[in-house]
Each structure stands twice: as structure tokens, then as C-alpha cells.
N, C-alpha and C positions, 0 to 999 in steps of 0.2 A: 841701261845706265852706264855711264863712263866707268872704266876700270882705273881711272886715275886715283891718286890719293885724295882723301877728303881734305878740306881746306876751310879757313874761316869764311863763314857765310852770313851775309845780310839776309833778312827774311822779309817777305811781303806781309804787311799788317792786314788784319781783317777788321773792318770798321762796323760798329754796332750802333744803330740809331736807338736812342733812349729818350723817354719823355722828360727825363731830368738832365739830359745832356746839353751840349752847346757847340761852339765853334772855336773854343780856346786852343785846342791842340794844333790847329792849323798854323798859327804863328808861334806859339810857345814851343812846340815840339816838331816844327817843320813837316807837318803831316799834309799830304796831298789827299784831302778827304773828299768824299762825295757830298752832295747836298744833304741837308737835314740836321737834326740835333744829334751829333755824334757824342755818345757817352763813353764808349769803350773802343780802344784799339788793341786787339789781341795781337801780341808781338811774336810769341812762340806758342804754337798750339798744334796738338794732334788729338783734338777732342771732338769726337763724333764727326760731324761734317765740317767743322771749323778747323781747317788744316792749312798751316802756312807753308810757303814754298821758298826755295833758294832764289835769291835775287841777283846773284853774280856767279861768274865762273862757269865751268863745264856743266854743272848741274842746275844752271839757271832754269827756273820753271818747274823743276822736279819737286814734288811734295815732300815735306819732312817725313810724312808717314811712309812713303815708298823708300826713302833712304833708310829709315829705321828698320823697316821690314827686311830689306835686302842686305844691309850692312850694319847690323846692330852693334857688333863689337867695335868697329871703327868709330861709330857715332857716339855710343853710350858707354863703351867700356866692357860690356858683357851682353850676352844674348838674354832676352827676356824669358821668364818662366811661363808656364801655361796660363793663359788668360791675363797675363801681365801687360799693362798698357804703358805707353810712353810716360815718363814720371813727372813731367813739369809743365806748367802753363804760366805765361807772364802776360800782363796787360797793363795799359794805361787806362785810368778812369778819370773822366772830366765831369765833376759834379757841379752843375750850375744850380741845382736844387738839392734839398735834403733827400738822400736815398731812403728806401724803406728800412725799418728796423728789422734785423734778421739775425739768424744764427745758422751755423753749419754743423752737420752731423759728423761723427767719427766714422771710420771705415765700416766697422761692424754693423752699425745701425743703417747706414746708407746702402750697403750691399744687401742686407736682409730686406729692407723695405722699398728700395728704389732701384736695385740692381746697378748701382754706381759706386764710385769711391766717395769717401768723405772729403772734407776740404779744410785743410790747415793752410794758413796763409800769413803773409806779412805785408806791411805797407811801408813804402818810402814816400814821403811827402815831397813831390816834385815842385809844387807851388801851392802856397796858401795866401789868400788875401789877408790883410789886417783884420783881426778879430775872428778868423776862421776857427772852427771847432771840429772835433770828432767825438763820436759816442763809442765807448768801449766799456762793457760791463754794467753791472747793476749797483745801486746804492746798497750799503750794508743792511742786512736783516730784511731784505725784500722777501716776502713770503710767496711761494709758488701760486697759491690760489688768488691772492691779491693781485699778483702780476697778471695772471690769466684774465681776471676781471678787467683790469686796465687795458689789456690788449683787445678784448672784445668790445669794450665801451669807448675806448680812447679817452677815458677820464682819468686824470692823475698819472698818466703814463710818463710824461716828461720828467716828473719829480722822482721817478724810480730808476731812471738810467743815469749813467755817469757821463756828463759832457765835460770836456776840458779843451783849452786852447792848444792849437798847433801852429807850427811855423815851417817854412820851407826847410827841408833837410831833416825833419824829424823821422824817426823810425819806430814802428810798432810791430809786435808779433801777436797774431790772433790764433790761439788754439781753437780747436773745435769746442762747441758748447758755450762760447762767450758771445753774449748779445752785443751787437754793434751796428753802427751806421756811419757812412761817409756823409759829412755835412756839406752844405753849399759852399761854393767858391774855393774849392780845393781840387788839385790834380794829383792823383796818386799813381805810383807804380806798384802793382800788386804781383807778388811772386807766390805761387801756390801749387798745391797738388794738382795733378791733371784731372780737374773736376770742376763743374759749375753747379754743384749740388747746394742749393740755398733754400732755407725755409723762411719765407717772408712772414713776419709776425704782425706787423702793422704798417700801413702805408700813409699814415698821417692824413687820412681823409681824401687822398688823391684818387683820381680816376684815370683810366687809360685813354688812349687816343680814340677809342670807340665810345667813350663816355661812361663806361662801366668800371666799377672798382676792380683792381687787379686781384687775382686769387690770393688768399692767405693760407698759411699752413700751421695754424696754431697748435693743433693736436700733436703733430710731429715735432714742432718746435719745442713744445713743453716737455716732450719726452727726452730731448737732448740737451736742454739748457743746464749748465753747471752753475747752480745757485751758490755754491761754495767757492767758486773760482777766485783766486787772488794772485795777481802778478803785476809787475810794473806796467804802467800805461805806455811809457816811452822807454826805449833802450838806447843808451849812449854808447854801448859797446866797449871794447878794449882796443886801443890804437897804438901803433908804433910807426917809426919812420925808417924807411929803407931806400937808400939811393935818392934822397930828396923827395920821396913820395910818402904820403900818409896812408897807411892801411888800417882800416877799422874792421874788426871782426864783430858782427852784430848779433847773429843768432844761428843756431844749428838745431835741426830736428831730423827725424828719420827720413823726411821727404826732401829736404833741401837745406843748404847752408848759404849764408849771405854775408858778403863783405862789401865795404864801400871803399873805393880807390880814389884818392885825390892826387892826381898825377901832375908832376912838374918835369919829370924826366922819363927816360925809357923804362918800361915795365915788362917783365917776361912772364907770360902765362905758361904754367906747366901743369897739364892735366894728370900727369903720372900714368896716362893710359887708362884711368879708371872711371872717368866721368867726363861728359862734355862740360863746357863752361859757357854760361850765358853772360854777355856783357851788354848792359844797357846804358847808353850815354845820357846823363841827366844834366850835365853842364859841359860847355865847350865842345871840342871835337878831337878826333884822333885818327891816326893811320894804324892799320893792323897788317902785319906781315906774317904769313904762315911759315911753317918749318921748311917748305919747299919753295919759298920765295913769292908765293901768291900775295897780292896786296889789295887792300880796299880802304876807302875813306868812310868814316862814320861821324855824323854830327849829332847834336842834341836831339833826342827822340829816336835814334836808330838803335836797333838790337843786332848784335853780332853773336853768332853761335860758333864756338871753337870746338871741333870734334875731339873725342877722347884720343883718337889716333889719326894722324901724327900728333904727338903730345905737347908740342910747344908752339907758341906764337909770341910775337913782340908787338907791344903797343908803343907808338910814338905820339905823345899827347900834344895838343895845341890849345892855347887860350884857356888855361886853367881847367883842364879836363877833369870831370868827375864821373865815375862809372859805378853802377851797382853790379856786382859780380855774384852770380848764383851758380851752384853746382850741387851734385848729389853726393852725399857723404853720410850714409846711415850709421856708421860707427863713430862719426865725429872726429876721426883721427886727423884728417887733413885740416880741420878747423882748429883743433886743439894744439897740435904739435908746434906750429910757429910761435904760439903764445908761450908755451912752456920753454922753448929754446931761448926766449927773451926774458925769462925770469918771472913771468906772471904766475901768481898763485892759483893752484887748481881750484880753490874755493871760489875765487872770483870768476874764473873761466866757467865753472859749473852754472853760474847765474845766467849764462847765455845759452845753455844747453837745455832744450825742451824735449824730455824723453817720453 
């Protein structure tokens, strides 16, 4: 591997054919997709055999896994502990049909029962057709046994889940244990733990490409559902203006923090040397210049990885650029401090912290 400094990298997406997928990402997100019903584009991944690679610069073609293994401090800000995996996964999801009703486990349950990490995630709605909805959570007072019966019989299930309308630009946080489903005619950017651990609860009577119903995981799902969970469906975040740009802090948990950047002028990314930063363009386009002068262009649908070291990069936006920014901040300090410096009350900031 090159001994040069690391630099801002575009990544090669991994496309997933899904029975509920479609072709919308080709035009909407400028994706050069293979044939088929493409439901997912994994943008940043070091998960099992699904590993993205650098698309530009001296490390073009080198896998993110190799970079992480050989240069972890430069890439991620620190060396991983024993059995510790790369911390983040991001993907676009194109739902032309209603996805299965599902739930994700926490780390402790997933590691004990499946040998994998749990899956905490968040969604940014890249596009929603008029009338689009999402499912998040259960109606009040749904009893576990009644819900299990509904899962097994598919009778009365729709009345037990919470559907609500969504629009382009909405943001949702999905802790483990929350029942959910992405509904038809939406495109989502999902930022999540490095895991694909999902317990499918009900598939709405659908069968797979082989004509056989897809497997369900009702027993495990019932073990991990949080029937008492209560949190806002949508998060509006806390915003401030800086240099003509609007910065919105959306959510922070031990696995990732997310901000939304609406850029009209130059914006400086500073990792502090502590974590990589992932920039996903969801509107417009931008140029990115690394600390040592490396440059790349990114358009809507592109993902750019800024390594922890060297610690700075500069974004020059074009055409009303909007970017979802994700980074690792388990103490929440980098997420909280800019808000406190601008006089935001800690009680309001805490509403965005999921501990």
C-alpha cells in the first residue's frame, strides 16, 4: 500500500438486488447500476464480504478493509481493540414496495445468539413520493401476546403498527427494539452500526423469487421488541448558521453522530484526528480538497470518506449542496460542544442524545 498520506476518498458502491427494489436510484442518485431490481446501494461497508474500495487517488481499488487493517489510526483515529470491527455502515435504500416488518437486536442479544453486532440506525429521507409513509413503533397498549398472534396470522397487524406520513428531508432515529418498516415509494439514506442483523417479523404475504415465503424470525424478534419504547418519530434537530451555511445537529449515539449540512459557501471539515467523517451528497454537488491539496468532485448520490488523519478538508459546494455528515463520537462531545458554544440549552441538546 502507498505510504502517502491518506486523503478524501470516494467509494465504490455495492448494489443489492431486492424483490422490493427498483431502478429509481439510477436517475435520482446518478448510480451506474447493474440490471435488476436494485433495492440497496451499500456506500461505505466493511461488513463480511461486502467491502467497498477507494475509487480515486493512489489507493484506487484498495479495499476499505485493507486500509483499516494496515492504517487504522490514520483512517479511524485509533487502533481497534480485540475483535472490534469497523464501526459504521451506510447505504441507500430504494423501496418500490413495502419492506418487511422488522426489528433489530441490541449488541448483547445479537452477539449471544447470532455472533454479530446489534443494529442501531437512522434514516434520512432522500425522496418521498406524495402520500409516502413509514412505519415506526407500535400503537399504545399493544400487548405482546396479541402482537405475536397478529404476526403469525397476519390478521389485525396493520392496526397495531404506527404509520405516519413522511416527506423528502425528514430524519428519523431507530434504536434497537423498535418495530419498523420502510414503505413503498421512498428512497432512504441509512446510517447504522456495522451490522445487517435484522429479525423479519412479517412479510405481508409476499413470497421470494423462488415462490417460497421468506424466512421469519418471530421468536427472536419477540425477545428483543421494546413494547414500552417512546421517542419522537421525526427529529428536527438543532440548527445554526455559520459562514452562510446551515448546520443541523440531528442525533448522537454511542455508534455514530449525524449532522445535515446545507451549504452555500466554503465549509471546513475538521476531524480533530479522532474519527473519520462520512459525507453523503443528497442534493447538489461539491468539490472536496484534502489537507495536502488532493481534490475530487462529488455529485448527488456520492459518498466521500474523510480520514481521521490528516484532519482537515475543505468543501466547495455547487448548486445548493446538501450533505449528510456522519462520524464516530461515543462521548457525544464533538456533537454537543458547538451547540453549547452557541448558547443552546443542554436540556434541548439532550433530546438529540440517545444513550
